[in-house]
N, C-alpha and C positions, 0 to 999 in steps of 0.2 A: 504517685511516684512508685516505680517498680521496686519490689523488695529484692536487694542483691542476693540474699540467701536463697531465694527461690528461682534464680536465673537459670535458664537452660544451659547445660554444659555439654558441648559436643563430645562424642565418643571417639577415641583414637581408632584409626582404621584397623590396626592389627588386633584390636580388642572387640571389634564388631563382628560377632559370630554370624549374624544374619547375612552380612556381606561376604564373609569368608566362605560360607556355604552356598553362595549364589552362583549363577551361571557366569556372571561378570568376573568372578574371582577364580575361575577354573585354572587359569594359567598359574596363579599363585599356588594352588593346591598341587598341581603337577610339579612345579618347581620344588615345593617342600618335600615331595617324595623322592627327589634327587638329593637335595642339600642336607636334609636331616639324617638319612642313612649314611651319607658320605662323612658327616661330622662324627657320627658314632664309630664308624669303621676306623677313621683316623685316630680317634681317642684311644681305641683298643689296639691299635697297631696292626690291624688286619690288612695284609697286603694282597692275598689271593685266596682262592677257595677251591675245594673239591665238592661239586654239586651232586646230590643224590635226588633223582626223580623216581617216581613210582606211585602205585595205587594207594589211595587213602583207605581202601577197604580191606587190605590184607592184614590179618590178625597175627598176633604173636602165637607161638606154638601152644603156650599155656592157655591162652584164651580160646584158641580153636579146639583144644582137647576138651575143655570144659563145656563148650558149646555142643560138641559132638556127643558127649555124655548126656547132656540135657535133652538133646534131640532123640537119642535112643530111648531114654526114659519116657519121653512124651509120645514116641512112635510116629513122629512126623519131622520133616525137614532134614532127614538123615543124609540124603544124597548131597545137598548143599553143604552141610556141616562137614562131610567127608572131603569135599572139594576144598573147602576153606582150610582144613587141616593140611591138605597137600600143598596149598599155596603158602601156608605159613612158613615154609622153608625159606621163602624169599625174605620174610621179615627177619628171620634169624641170620640169614646171610648178610643183609644190610647192616644189621646191628654189629655183627662180627667184623665186617670189612671196615666200617666207620671207626670201630674201636682200634683196629690195627693201624689204620692210616693216621689216626690222631696220635697214637703213641709214637709212630715214626716221625710225624711232623714236629712233635715237641722237641725231638733231638736236634732239629734243624734250626729252631728259633734262636735268634740272637738279639740281645738287648730288648727293645720294646716292639720288635717286629714279630708278627705271627704269620707263619707261612702255611698254605694249603689247609685252611680251616674248613671243616665239614660244614656244608650249607645245604639246607633243605627248604621245602615249601612251608615248613612249620606245622603241618597238620598231623593227622593220625596215620596209621598204616606204615608204609615204607619210610615215610618222612620221620615219624616217631622213632622207628627202629634206628635210623642213622643218628639222629640227635641223641638217642639213648646210648648207643655205643660210644659216641664221642664223649658224652657226659661221664660214662663209667670209666673212661680213660683219663678223666679229670682234665679234659681239654676244652678250650673254647669251642662253641658251635653256634651256628646261625640258623634262625628260622624266619623266612620271608613269607609271612602269612598273608592271606587275601580275604577280604570280607565277602562271604558267600552265604546264600540262604540255607545251605545244608552241607553236611559232611565236614566242612573246614572249620576246625577249631584248634587253637594253639596247644601243642602237646607240652607236657610238663618238664621236658628234658632240655629245652633250649636254654642257653646261657643267659642269665639275667642281664638285661640291657642290650642283648643282641637278638631280641625278638622284635619283629617289625609287623605292622598291620597296614597293608596297602589297600587303597581303593581302586587304583588304576592297574589293570593287568599289564599294560605295556611298560609301566615303570617297574613293576615287580620283575618282569622278564628282563628288563635292562640290567637290573642288579644281579640276576642269575648269571647272565652271560658276561657282563663287564669284568667281573673279578675271577671268573672260572678259569682254571688251568686244565681241569679234567671234569668230565660229566659222566656219571654212572647211571644208566637207565634200567631200572627194574621193571617187571611187568606192571602195566597200568592201563588206564582207559583213555577217554578222550583228552583229558588234561595232559597226561603223560605223552600221548602221541603228538599233541600240539607242540609241546616243548621240544620233543625230539626232532620233529621235522623242521621246526623253525631254526634250530641250531644247525642242522644238516644243510638247510638252504643257505644260511649265512656263510657257512664254511665253504660250500660248493661254489658260491658266487663271489668269494673273496672279500666278503664284507667284515670279516673278523680281523681286528688289528693284531691279533696274536693267535697262535695255534691253540686249539682246545681238543684234547683227546677224548673221544666218545667211546664208551664201553657199554655194550648191551649185555645185561646179565640175564641168563636163562634162555639158551638157544632154542629149546623146544617151544617155548612160548612165542618168541619172536619169529621163528620160522613158520609157526602155525598161523600167527596173526597177520604177518606182513610177508608177502612173497617178493623179497628184494630182487631175486634173480629174474622174476618176470618183468620187472622194470627195465632190466638190461636187455632181455629178449625182445621186448617191444620197442626198444630204442629210445625210451623216454629218459633214461639216465645212462651214463657211460659205465663200463665195467670198473674203471678206476674210482668211480664215485663210491663204490662199496668199500673202498679202502679207508673211507672217512670214519668207519666204525669197526670195532672189534667185538666179536661175541665171545662170551665165556660162561662157564658153568660152575666154577669153583672160586671160593674166596682167595685161595692161594694164588691162582693164576691171575685173578683181577688185581690183587695186591702187588704181585711182582711186576706185572705189566705197567701199572700206573706209577709205582715208585721208581722203576727204572727210567721211564719216560720223563717224569718230573725232575729227577736228579740230573738227567742229561740236559734238560732245558735250563735248570737253575744254575748249573755250573757255567753255562755260557753267558749268564747275566753279569753286568758290571757288579763287582764286589762279591761274586760267588753266591753261595746259599745262606750265608750267615749275615 
């Protein structure tokens, strides 16, 4: 006779890690990267966001200055360190702009609703700078991190419980765009370009359910890296398509442009901005 105490007990499906990590459960994993963030955003009252894109490799001014000093002492790597120090101005601009936008948005919040919360990819560089600026303004901020083999690690300035770790790029991109009312794109590489052109394409083709204002920060960089006018000259985009973006070089101009636009949009919403 079998010993009832040694009887096999089946495992509950939602506790079966081998199954949950299997190919058969991919749809569940994808769905969880939609439902779990949605639940947290609802809990914290986050209604919409201002997204910051940009390079993970851009350093703070202080770090870049230290690196340049070390390079000069070692007698090598000086040219790169000088370039890194020059690029560090974008870190400081991202930090300052996020700080100002967070202080501005805090005055709009009413009850349990948080408006225009700073959101980044959660990593170092420009992302860290924006999360840092928002944190220094004592405001909520979001980090949508992604598991990658290098460069991407969660920065320490993201609001506790609003840091996310995604496996699927497309689910992370969904959350970038779905809640965004404005997107500020600082100098960056392949990842930043991918994010910029995907949003431009969605906007150009009318696939966005709401308008998203796109700001390119650093006109020298963007005009050097991408010849937007050539796209018009060759007839591959229309001249009016360039109106989907605005270039700027100062925190003041970016701040005024974004806040004026968001206030105009918010006033037209049912119930106003509060």
